[in-house]
C-alpha positions in Angstrom: 0.0 0.0 0.0 2.9 2.4 0.8 4.3 1.8 -2.7 1.0 2.8 -4.2 1.0 6.0 -2.2 4.6 6.8 -3.2 3.7 6.2 -6.9 0.6 8.4 -6.6 2.8 11.1 -5.0 5.3 11.0 -7.9 2.8 10.6 -10.7 -0.6 11.8 -9.5 0.3 14.8 -7.4 -2.9 16.3 -6.1 -5.0 14.0 -8.2 -4.3 11.1 -5.8 -2.6 7.8 -5.8 -5.4 6.0 -7.6 -5.1 8.3 -10.5 -1.3 7.8 -10.3 -1.7 4.1 -11.0 -4.2 4.7 -13.8 -1.8 7.2 -15.4 1.1 4.8 -15.1 -1.0 2.1 -16.7 -1.9 4.4 -19.6 1.7 5.4 -20.1 2.9 1.8 -20.1 0.3 0.7 -22.7 0.9 3.8 -24.8 4.6 3.2 -25.0 4.0 -0.4 -26.0 1.6 0.7 -28.7 4.2 3.1 -30.2 7.0 0.6 -29.8 5.0 -1.7 -32.1 4.0 1.2 -34.5 3.9 -0.2 -38.0 4.8 -3.8 -36.9 1.8 -5.5 -38.5 2.5 -4.1 -42.0 6.2 -4.9 -41.6 5.5 -8.5 -40.6 3.0 -8.8 -43.5 5.6 -7.6 -46.0 8.8 -9.2 -44.6 7.5 -12.4 -43.2 4.4 -13.2 -45.2 5.5 -11.4 -48.4 2.1 -9.6 -48.7 1.5 -7.1 -51.5 0.1 -3.5 -51.3 -3.5 -4.6 -51.4 -3.1 -7.0 -48.5 -1.3 -4.4 -46.4 -4.0 -1.8 -47.1 -6.7 -4.4 -46.2 -4.8 -5.2 -42.9 -5.2 -1.6 -41.8 -8.6 -0.7 -43.2 -10.5 -4.0 -42.7 -9.0 -4.6 -39.3 -10.1 -1.2 -38.1 -13.5 -1.2 -39.7 -14.5 -4.7 -38.5 -13.1 -4.0 -35.1 -15.2 -0.9 -34.9 -18.3 -2.9 -35.9 -17.6 -5.6 -33.3 -17.3 -2.9 -30.6 -20.8 -1.5 -31.3 -22.8 -4.0 -29.2 -20.1 -3.9 -26.4 -20.9 -0.2 -25.6 -24.4 -0.7 -24.1 -23.2 -4.0 -22.5 -20.3 -2.3 -20.7 -22.5 0.7 -19.7 -24.2 -1.1 -16.9 -21.1 -3.0 -15.6 -18.3 -1.9 -13.3 -15.7 -0.3 -15.5 -12.5 -1.3 -13.7 -13.0 -5.1 -14.4 -13.9 -4.2 -18.0 -10.6 -2.2 -18.4 -8.6 -5.1 -17.0 -10.4 -7.6 -19.2 -9.7 -5.5 -22.4 -6.1 -5.2 -21.5 -5.7 -9.0 -21.0 -7.6 -9.7 -24.2 -5.3 -7.5 -26.2 -2.3 -9.1 -24.5 -3.5 -12.6 -25.3 -4.3 -11.8 -28.9 -1.0 -10.2 -29.5 0.9 -13.1 -27.9 -0.4 -15.4 -30.5 1.7 -13.7 -33.2 5.2 -14.3 -31.8 4.0 -17.8 -30.8 2.9 -18.6 -34.3 6.0 -17.0 -35.8 8.3 -19.1 -33.6 6.4 -22.3 -34.6 6.4 -21.3 -38.3 2.6 -21.2 -38.7 1.9 -17.5 -38.9 -0.6 -16.5 -41.6 -2.1 -13.3 -43.0 -5.5 -14.4 -41.7 -4.2 -14.5 -38.2 -2.8 -11.0 -38.5 -6.1 -9.8 -39.7 -8.1 -11.5 -36.9 -5.7 -10.2 -34.2 -6.0 -6.6 -35.6 -9.8 -7.0 -35.4 -9.6 -8.2 -31.8 -7.2 -5.5 -30.7 -9.2 -2.7 -32.5 -12.5 -3.7 -30.8 -10.9 -4.1 -27.4 -9.2 -0.7 -27.9 -12.5 1.1 -28.6 -14.2 -0.6 -25.6 -11.3 0.2 -23.3 -11.3 3.9 -24.3 -15.1 4.2 -23.8 -15.0 2.4 -20.4 -12.0 4.4 -19.3 -13.8 7.7 -19.8 -16.6 6.5 -17.6 -14.2 5.2 -15.0 -12.2 8.4 -14.8 -15.5 10.3 -14.3 -16.0 8.3 -11.1 -12.4 8.6 -10.0 -11.9 12.4 -10.1 -14.0 15.5 -9.3 -15.0 17.7 -12.3 -12.4 20.4 -11.6 -9.6 17.9 -12.0 -10.6 16.4 -15.3 -8.8 18.9 -17.6 -5.6 18.4 -15.6 -6.0 14.6 -16.0 -6.7 14.8 -19.7 -3.8 17.1 -20.3 -1.5 14.6 -18.5 -2.8 11.8 -20.7 -2.3 13.9 -23.8 1.2 14.8 -22.7 2.0 11.2 -22.1 0.6 10.2 -25.5 2.9 12.6 -27.3 5.9 11.7 -25.2 5.5 8.0 -26.1 5.0 9.0 -29.7 8.4 10.7 -29.7 10.4 7.9 -28.1 8.4 4.8 -29.1 9.0 4.4 -32.9 12.7 4.9 -32.8 13.1 2.4 -30.0 10.8 0.0 -31.8 12.8 0.3 -35.0 16.0 -0.4 -33.1 14.4 -3.5 -31.4 13.2 -4.8 -34.7 16.7 -4.4 -36.2 18.3 -6.3 -33.3 15.7 -8.9 -32.4 13.5 -9.4 -35.4 10.1 -8.3 -36.8 7.9 -9.7 -34.0 9.9 -8.3 -31.1 7.8 -5.1 -30.7 4.6 -7.1 -30.9 5.8 -9.1 -27.8 6.7 -5.8 -26.1 3.2 -4.4 -26.8 1.6 -7.5 -25.4 3.6 -7.2 -22.2 2.7 -3.6 -21.9 -1.0 -4.5 -21.8 -0.3 -7.0 -19.1 1.4 -4.3 -17.0 -1.4 -1.9 -17.7 -3.9 -4.5 -16.4 -1.8 -4.8 -13.2 -1.7 -1.0 -12.8 -5.5 -0.7 -13.2 -6.0 -3.5 -10.7 -3.8 -1.5 -8.2 -6.2 1.4 -8.3 -8.5 -0.6 -6.0 -11.3 1.3 -4.3 -15.0 0.6 -4.3 -16.9 1.1 -7.6 -20.7 0.9 -7.4 -22.4 -1.2 -10.0 -24.4 1.0 -12.4 -28.1 0.5 -12.4 -30.2 0.2 -15.5 -33.2 2.4 -15.3 -35.7 0.6 -17.5 -34.9 -3.1 -17.7 -32.1 -5.5 -17.1 -32.1 -6.8 -20.6 -30.3 -5.0 -23.4 -32.6 -3.8 -26.1 -31.8 -3.5 -29.8 -32.3 0.2 -29.5 -29.4 0.4 -27.0 -27.0 -0.2 -29.9 -27.9 3.1 -31.4 -28.4 5.0 -28.2 -24.9 6.5 -28.2 -25.5 8.1 -31.6 -29.0 9.3 -30.7 -27.6 10.9 -27.6 -24.8 12.8 -29.5 -27.1 14.0 -32.3 -29.7 15.3 -29.9 -27.2 17.5 -28.0 -26.6 20.9 -29.5 -23.0 21.0 -28.2 -21.9 17.4 -28.8 -23.3 17.3 -32.3 -21.0 19.8 -34.0 -18.0 18.5 -32.1 -18.9 15.0 -33.2 -18.9 15.9 -36.9 -15.9 18.1 -36.6 -13.7 15.5 -35.0 -14.8 12.7 -37.3 -14.2 14.7 -40.5 -10.9 16.3 -39.3 -9.4 13.0 -38.0 -10.5 11.2 -41.1 -9.0 13.7 -43.6 -5.7 13.8 -41.7 -5.5 10.0 -41.5 -6.4 9.7 -45.2 -3.3 11.6 -46.3 -0.8 9.5 -44.4 -0.4 6.7 -47.0 -0.2 9.3 -49.7 2.6 11.2 -47.8 4.5 7.9 -47.6 4.2 7.4 -51.4 5.1 11.0 -52.1 8.1 11.3 -49.8 9.5 7.8 -50.1 8.7 7.3 -53.7 8.5 10.4 -55.9 10.7 12.7 -53.8 13.3 10.2 -52.8 13.4 10.8 -49.0 15.1 8.1 -47.0 13.1 6.1 -44.4 15.0 7.8 -41.5 14.1 11.2 -43.0 10.4 10.1 -43.3 10.4 8.9 -39.7 12.1 12.1 -38.5 9.5 14.3 -40.3 6.7 12.8 -38.3 8.4 12.0 -35.0 10.1 15.3 -34.2 7.0 17.4 -34.4 5.4 15.4 -31.7 7.2 17.7 -29.3 4.5 20.2 -30.3 1.8 18.0 -28.9 3.7 17.7 -25.6 4.0 21.5 -25.4 0.4 22.1 -26.4 -1.0 19.6 -23.9 1.0 21.4 -21.1 -0.4 24.8 -22.1 -4.1 23.6 -22.4 -5.1 24.2 -18.8 -3.3 27.6 -18.4 -4.9 28.8 -21.7 -8.4 27.7 -20.5 -7.8 29.5 -17.1 -6.8 32.7 -18.9 -9.1 32.8 -21.9 -12.0 30.4 -21.1 -12.9 27.0 -22.5 -15.0 28.1 -25.4 -12.3 30.5 -26.8 -9.6 27.9 -26.5 -11.7 25.1 -28.0 -12.7 27.2 -31.0 -9.4 28.9 -31.6 -7.3 25.7 -31.3 -9.9 23.8 -33.4 -9.8 26.4 -36.1 -6.0 26.8 -36.1 -5.3 23.0 -36.4 -7.2 23.1 -39.7 -4.9 25.6 -41.4 -1.7 23.6 -41.6 -2.2 20.5 -43.8 -2.7 22.5 -47.0 1.0 23.3 -46.8 1.9 19.7 -47.5 0.7 20.1 -51.1 3.7 22.3 -51.8 6.2 19.7 -50.5 9.4 19.5 -52.5 12.6 17.4 -52.4 15.7 18.0 -50.2 16.3 19.7 -46.9 13.7 22.4 -47.7 11.0 19.8 -48.2 11.9 18.0 -45.0 11.8 21.3 -43.0 8.4 22.1 -44.6 6.9 18.8 -43.4 8.4 19.2 -39.9 7.1 22.8 -39.7 3.6 21.9 -40.9 3.4 18.9 -38.6 4.7 20.8 -35.7 2.0 23.5 -36.0 -0.7 20.9 -36.6 0.3 18.8 -33.6 0.7 21.7 -31.3 -2.8 22.9 -32.0 -4.1 19.3 -31.5 -2.2 19.1 -28.3 -4.2 22.1 -27.0 -7.5 21.1 -28.5 -7.7 17.4 -27.5 -7.7 17.6 -23.7 -10.1 20.5 -23.8 -12.6 18.8 -26.0 -12.3 15.4 -24.3 -12.9 17.0 -21.0 -15.9 18.9 -22.2 -17.3 15.8 -23.9 -17.2 13.9 -20.6 -18.7 16.8 -18.6 -21.5 17.1 -21.1 -22.4 13.4 -21.1 -24.6 12.0 -18.4 -22.9 9.4 -16.2 -25.2 6.6 -17.3 -24.5 7.3 -21.0 -20.8 7.8 -21.1 -19.7 4.3 -22.3 -22.3 4.2 -25.1 -21.6 7.7 -26.2 -17.8 7.3 -26.3 -18.2 3.9 -28.1 -20.4 5.6 -30.8 -17.9 8.4 -31.1 -14.9 6.1 -31.4 -16.7 3.7 -33.9 -17.6 6.7 -36.1 -14.1 8.2 -36.0 -12.4 5.0 -36.9 -15.0 4.1 -39.5 -14.7 7.5 -41.2 -10.9 7.3 -41.1 -11.0 3.9 -42.8 -13.5 5.1 -45.4 -11.7 8.3 -46.2 -8.3 6.5 -46.4 -9.7 4.1 -48.9 -11.3 7.0 -50.9 -8.2 9.1 -50.9 -6.2 6.0 -52.0 -8.4 6.0 -55.1 -8.1 9.8 -55.6 -4.3 9.5 -55.2 -4.2 6.9 -58.0 -6.4 9.1 -60.3 -5.1 12.6 -59.5 -1.7 11.9 -58.1 -0.7 12.0 -54.4 0.1 15.7 -54.3 -3.2 16.8 -55.7 -5.1 14.4 -53.4 -3.2 15.8 -50.4 -4.0 19.3 -51.5 -7.7 18.5 -51.8 -7.7 17.1 -48.3 -6.1 20.3 -47.1 -8.7 22.4 -48.7 -11.5 20.4 -47.2 -9.9 20.7 -43.7 -10.1 24.4 -44.0 -13.9 24.1 -43.8 -13.9 21.9 -40.6 -14.0 24.9 -38.2 -17.5 25.6 -39.5 -18.5 22.5 -37.6 -17.2 23.7 -34.3 -19.9 24.8 -31.7 -20.6 28.5 -31.8 -21.1 28.5 -28.1 -20.1 25.9 -25.5 -23.1 25.1 -23.5 -22.9 24.8 -19.7 -22.6 21.3 -18.4 -25.9 19.8 -17.4 -27.9 22.3 -19.5 -31.3 21.2 -20.9 -31.3 18.9 -23.9 -32.9 19.9 -27.2 -35.1 16.8 -27.3 -36.5 14.1 -25.0 -34.0 11.6 -26.5 -31.0 13.9 -25.7 -28.8 14.2 -22.7 -30.4 14.5 -19.3 -29.2 17.1 -16.8 -26.7 15.9 -14.2 -26.7 16.8 -10.6 -24.1 19.5 -9.8 -22.4 17.2 -7.3 -21.5 14.6 -9.8 -18.0 14.4 -11.1 -17.1 14.7 -14.8 -15.4 12.8 -17.6 -12.3 12.5 -19.7 -10.3 10.2 -21.9 -7.6 7.7 -21.3 
């Protein structure tokens, strides 16, 4: 118990030792994820000799099917204690990932197994993120949620900076499945960290009936669309994230193919700017304190849409490399400010008994739109060329600020319709993301 208090003192500060364990668990699994960044496509190409179509399917199909699998899990998880769910999802991801180095060692690894593991991990990831938001809302008072979200965001960008280079070195020394094994172990350690949070968590009560209805599967979307504040944020984030993700494969084709950048330059161009996310996440709370949540949300949400158009003017050599780093630095800095503010507001705005379903619907839509737009932009890249397709995405991103809420409504305000959010008592704590 003393070790838990010491860890909470070092990591959680005034947020308490239970948050300290949760934060440590998040950081461990995030580092494992970034250590294994790109591991599945690499294994598919180097071990299974897969072609471009199979590699694209591994990313798009795994994400899309995983999102579809996660849909019924949202309402199921809503009325269960969240800490056991989080531990179960971590252990599920650990077990699924461990099958890959095991099959590789036995010489029986197949592309179908990679695809099935990617589906299992994607669905567990969505469920984990949705349940973690609800769990954090019970763990901390409302006034601490922005601090917690900023720390998660800062941790995410820190692991983004150090994970891929370390993972690349591990693959070079130990082989293509080394980082997958490390990722599996990170989920096991995360499960142990979440278990160490302890404490009593009351079992949520279903208001109407103990049986899950078919309508519950769509309840998250109905809740979002009925709320005048969540609705524009929902469309804004789905479109913004989808367009940004859609250009990633085209940037790889443009930089590594047509412009002749080396792999280390390509990695540097996207790893170094993550420092901007770390800085932005640290500034989020001071900016909100000084200028107010609405001003920071709208300003950072609008500014993050201005950068990507610059990638259409990418050229070869040092100048082109510096252009990519500059554009990504500005984009990621704005995202680093925006993300903790918006995730905190989303949790505060969502009623306690709707958090898991709402976050599941949000994550499923975001991942689904990213998969769809990535496939569409792959076709546009083939027809128009990667540079033109990247420029088109940049132009469309300029319009995404129009979807930001004109005014951030107060938490617990009246819904627009009877199917929308219900007011929460002022004494309840609020949400966030892990």
